[in-house]
A tleap script that builds the chain and sets N, CA, C and O, in Angstrom:
source leaprc.protein.ff14SB
mol = sequence {
  NMET ASN CYS LYS ALA ILE VAL THR ILE ILE
  ALA GLN ALA LYS SER GLY VAL ASP TYR GLY
  THR HIE GLY ALA ILE CYS PRO CYS CYS CYS
  ARG ARG ALA ARG VAL HIE THR THR LYS LYS
  CSER
}
set mol.1.N position { 22.385 -10.227 61.061 }
set mol.1.CA position { 22.222 -11.662 61.200 }
set mol.1.C position { 20.893 -11.901 61.916 }
set mol.1.O position { 20.606 -11.265 62.931 }
set mol.2.N position { 20.094 -12.807 61.392 }
set mol.2.CA position { 18.789 -13.053 61.991 }
set mol.2.C position { 18.871 -14.090 63.121 }
set mol.2.O position { 19.883 -14.773 63.281 }
set mol.3.N position { 17.800 -14.192 63.891 }
set mol.3.CA position { 17.775 -15.085 65.056 }
set mol.3.C position { 17.962 -16.548 64.674 }
set mol.3.O position { 18.624 -17.297 65.393 }
set mol.4.N position { 17.389 -16.959 63.554 }
set mol.4.CA position { 17.514 -18.352 63.123 }
set mol.4.C position { 18.972 -18.701 62.837 }
set mol.4.O position { 19.429 -19.790 63.184 }
set mol.5.N position { 19.696 -17.793 62.213 }
set mol.5.CA position { 21.108 -18.023 61.914 }
set mol.5.C position { 21.926 -18.110 63.198 }
set mol.5.O position { 22.832 -18.937 63.303 }
set mol.6.N position { 21.613 -17.265 64.169 }
set mol.6.CA position { 22.336 -17.279 65.443 }
set mol.6.C position { 22.095 -18.586 66.183 }
set mol.6.O position { 23.033 -19.166 66.728 }
set mol.7.N position { 20.859 -19.056 66.210 }
set mol.7.CA position { 20.538 -20.327 66.871 }
set mol.7.C position { 21.273 -21.478 66.189 }
set mol.7.O position { 21.776 -22.374 66.867 }
set mol.8.N position { 21.342 -21.467 64.882 }
set mol.8.CA position { 22.041 -22.512 64.134 }
set mol.8.C position { 23.533 -22.497 64.448 }
set mol.8.O position { 24.134 -23.553 64.643 }
set mol.9.N position { 24.128 -21.325 64.497 }
set mol.9.CA position { 25.552 -21.201 64.794 }
set mol.9.C position { 25.862 -21.693 66.203 }
set mol.9.O position { 26.851 -22.397 66.407 }
set mol.10.N position { 25.033 -21.334 67.171 }
set mol.10.CA position { 25.240 -21.776 68.552 }
set mol.10.C position { 25.126 -23.289 68.653 }
set mol.10.O position { 25.937 -23.926 69.325 }
set mol.11.N position { 24.138 -23.867 67.998 }
set mol.11.CA position { 23.967 -25.323 68.023 }
set mol.11.C position { 25.162 -26.023 67.389 }
set mol.11.O position { 25.631 -27.042 67.897 }
set mol.12.N position { 25.649 -25.486 66.294 }
set mol.12.CA position { 26.807 -26.071 65.626 }
set mol.12.C position { 28.041 -25.994 66.523 }
set mol.12.O position { 28.802 -26.958 66.603 }
set mol.13.N position { 28.246 -24.884 67.185 }
set mol.13.CA position { 29.404 -24.730 68.067 }
set mol.13.C position { 29.317 -25.666 69.268 }
set mol.13.O position { 30.331 -26.225 69.688 }
set mol.14.N position { 28.119 -25.845 69.825 }
set mol.14.CA position { 27.943 -26.733 70.973 }
set mol.14.C position { 28.176 -28.193 70.599 }
set mol.14.O position { 28.650 -28.975 71.424 }
set mol.15.N position { 27.850 -28.565 69.372 }
set mol.15.CA position { 28.027 -29.951 68.945 }
set mol.15.C position { 29.483 -30.268 68.637 }
set mol.15.O position { 29.856 -31.434 68.504 }
set mol.16.N position { 30.297 -29.239 68.525 }
set mol.16.CA position { 31.725 -29.432 68.280 }
set mol.16.C position { 32.135 -28.862 66.939 }
set mol.16.O position { 31.382 -28.903 65.966 }
set mol.17.N position { 33.323 -28.340 66.910 }
set mol.17.CA position { 33.871 -27.760 65.687 }
set mol.17.C position { 35.096 -28.579 65.300 }
set mol.17.O position { 35.997 -28.777 66.114 }
set mol.18.N position { 35.129 -29.048 64.073 }
set mol.18.CA position { 36.270 -29.829 63.597 }
set mol.18.C position { 37.494 -28.935 63.446 }
set mol.18.O position { 37.390 -27.762 63.086 }
set mol.19.N position { 38.639 -29.508 63.725 }
set mol.19.CA position { 39.875 -28.777 63.499 }
set mol.19.C position { 40.911 -29.697 62.911 }
set mol.19.O position { 40.881 -30.911 63.115 }
set mol.20.N position { 41.823 -29.105 62.181 }
set mol.20.CA position { 42.851 -29.880 61.510 }
set mol.20.C position { 44.199 -29.210 61.644 }
set mol.20.O position { 44.486 -28.585 62.665 }
set mol.21.N position { 45.019 -29.331 60.635 }
set mol.21.CA position { 46.383 -28.813 60.699 }
set mol.21.C position { 46.443 -27.288 60.759 }
set mol.21.O position { 47.434 -26.728 61.227 }
set mol.22.N position { 45.413 -26.624 60.300 }
set mol.22.CA position { 45.391 -25.157 60.303 }
set mol.22.C position { 44.541 -24.598 61.426 }
set mol.22.O position { 44.249 -23.402 61.425 }
set mol.23.N position { 44.131 -25.420 62.388 }
set mol.23.CA position { 43.337 -24.960 63.521 }
set mol.23.C position { 41.852 -25.156 63.293 }
set mol.23.O position { 41.431 -25.793 62.327 }
set mol.24.N position { 41.075 -24.603 64.191 }
set mol.24.CA position { 39.617 -24.699 64.116 }
set mol.24.C position { 39.061 -23.513 63.328 }
set mol.24.O position { 39.681 -22.451 63.269 }
set mol.25.N position { 37.902 -23.702 62.733 }
set mol.25.CA position { 37.239 -22.642 61.987 }
set mol.25.C position { 35.966 -22.237 62.745 }
set mol.25.O position { 35.132 -23.085 63.062 }
set mol.26.N position { 35.827 -20.959 63.028 }
set mol.26.CA position { 34.652 -20.436 63.719 }
set mol.26.C position { 33.419 -20.606 62.831 }
set mol.26.O position { 33.441 -20.200 61.669 }
set mol.27.N position { 32.326 -21.208 63.367 }
set mol.27.CA position { 31.131 -21.382 62.544 }
set mol.27.C position { 30.414 -20.069 62.237 }
set mol.27.O position { 29.563 -20.023 61.348 }
set mol.28.N position { 30.747 -19.014 62.958 }
set mol.28.CA position { 30.085 -17.726 62.751 }
set mol.28.C position { 30.772 -16.881 61.678 }
set mol.28.O position { 30.134 -16.429 60.726 }
set mol.29.N position { 32.081 -16.674 61.843 }
set mol.29.CA position { 32.784 -15.758 60.944 }
set mol.29.C position { 33.706 -16.463 59.955 }
set mol.29.O position { 34.298 -15.816 59.092 }
set mol.30.N position { 33.832 -17.791 60.072 }
set mol.30.CA position { 34.676 -18.606 59.191 }
set mol.30.C position { 36.153 -18.230 59.246 }
set mol.30.O position { 36.895 -18.461 58.291 }
set mol.31.N position { 36.572 -17.654 60.360 }
set mol.31.CA position { 37.986 -17.371 60.590 }
set mol.31.C position { 38.533 -18.392 61.560 }
set mol.31.O position { 37.781 -19.170 62.147 }
set mol.32.N position { 39.831 -18.389 61.725 }
set mol.32.CA position { 40.478 -19.325 62.630 }
set mol.32.C position { 40.043 -19.028 64.069 }
set mol.32.O position { 40.024 -17.875 64.499 }
set mol.33.N position { 39.700 -20.076 64.793 }
set mol.33.CA position { 39.255 -19.946 66.176 }
set mol.33.C position { 40.224 -20.661 67.095 }
set mol.33.O position { 40.887 -21.611 66.680 }
set mol.34.N position { 40.313 -20.216 68.340 }
set mol.34.CA position { 41.140 -20.889 69.322 }
set mol.34.C position { 40.411 -22.124 69.838 }
set mol.34.O position { 39.185 -22.139 69.942 }
set mol.35.N position { 41.170 -23.138 70.154 }
set mol.35.CA position { 40.593 -24.364 70.726 }
set mol.35.C position { 40.593 -24.186 72.240 }
set mol.35.O position { 41.639 -23.964 72.850 }
set mol.36.N position { 39.402 -24.286 72.841 }
set mol.36.CA position { 39.266 -24.108 74.281 }
set mol.36.C position { 39.237 -25.450 75.005 }
set mol.36.O position { 39.746 -25.558 76.121 }
set mol.37.N position { 38.658 -26.456 74.395 }
set mol.37.CA position { 38.570 -27.769 75.003 }
set mol.37.C position { 38.386 -28.806 73.913 }
set mol.37.O position { 37.975 -28.479 72.800 }
set mol.38.N position { 38.681 -30.028 74.224 }
set mol.38.CA position { 38.449 -31.111 73.274 }
set mol.38.C position { 37.545 -32.157 73.937 }
set mol.38.O position { 37.540 -32.304 75.159 }
set mol.39.N position { 36.799 -32.861 73.130 }
set mol.39.CA position { 35.900 -33.917 73.616 }
set mol.39.C position { 36.425 -35.265 73.177 }
set mol.39.O position { 37.109 -35.376 72.160 }
set mol.40.N position { 36.104 -36.282 73.943 }
set mol.40.CA position { 36.486 -37.627 73.562 }
set mol.40.C position { 35.681 -38.058 72.351 }
set mol.40.O position { 34.510 -37.701 72.228 }
set mol.41.N position { 36.292 -38.822 71.454 }
set mol.41.CA position { 35.570 -39.273 70.258 }
set mol.41.C position { 34.732 -40.473 70.536 }
set mol.41.O position { 34.061 -40.979 69.637 }
savepdb mol mol.pdb
quit
């Protein structure tokens, strides 16, 4: 994985990851991720 891809993934994760009935999806590996915190909408 190149540096540009890593920076993009980190930025996407910091901006928030959408989750639904099946949980959150990790922006890096596209697998189910645990929800650590939620932000107000």
